[in-house]
N, C-alpha and C positions, 0 to 999 in steps of 0.2 A: 351127881354130886352135888347137895346143897353151900350155898355162900355161906351158913354159919358153919358148916363143917371146913369149908377154906380160913373162915377167922379161928377155928378150934384148932386148925393143924389136925386134921384127920386123915388128910392126905398124905401126910407124914407116916404113917402108922399102919395105912391100911396094908392088907395082901400085896397089891402092887405097887408098893410104895417103893420099890426100890427104882420101880423105873422113873418116878419123878424124882427121886434121890440124884439120878446121873444126871435128868434135866437141869436140875438148880443145880449142882456143881458146875454144870457146861455154861450153863449162863453165868454164874457168878464166877470163872475163871474168863469170861470172855469179856464179862464187865470189867475186870482186874486188868485184864492185857490194854484195852482202854483208856483206863486210868492212866496206868504207866506211860503207855503211848502220847498222851494230850498232856500229862510234864513233861516227859522228854522235848518235844514239839515248842513247848513253852518256854524252856531250859535255852534252845537251840534259837527261839526270837530273840533271848534275852540279849543273849551271847552276841549274835549279829546285828543288836541295835548297841550294845557294847563295843563291836570292833567298827560299827559303821561310825561312830563319834570319835572313839579313835583316830581312827584315818582322816576325820576332818580337821581335827589337831593337828596331827603330822604334815596333812598336805598345808595347812595355815604358816607350820613354822619353817618348813621349805620355799614356801614362797616366799616368806619375810627375810630369811637366810640369804636366797639368792639376792634379792634385791638389795639388802645389805652388803654383800659383797661384790654387785653391780657399782655402789653408789663409791664403795673403797678401791678401784679401780678406774673411778674418772680418772680425768689429771688434774682436776681442779685440785682435788681431794689429795694426789700424791704430793704434788706443789704445794700445797696446804702443810702438810704432814713433816715435806723436806723442810721446809722454814720453819718451823717449830724444831727441828734438829741443826739449823744454823744449814742449808743444804741450799743450793738457787740455782737459776739458771745462767748458764755461764753466759758470761758479756761479748765475747769475742768467738768465734768460731774455732772448731780443732783444728788442731795442727796435724798433718801427715805425717808420719816418720817413714825413712825410706830404711831399709836394713840392704847392704851390698855385701853380698857375698862373696869371698877372694877365694877362687881354686888356686892349687898348686901347679 
């Protein structure tokens, strides 16, 4: 085969062209499979990246919520909230109430 015949496409219409067509179709199918696999891998990488960003945001939200809850449970915070509602610490200690039950 000469280079000029390849450029003209003569190898596709000659007597033994069926062998060439089979190889060409096989190579084209492999190329299409490779391209689709590459696109699929790219989609997965983008999805992983998006999920990592979302995970970081959720982790930050979790830490912020935990910090806020911890501050709310602190005694000084509870006392401050109770004072806003008009409640305060008792000035005298609690009184014990004893209940006696008489049995007949």
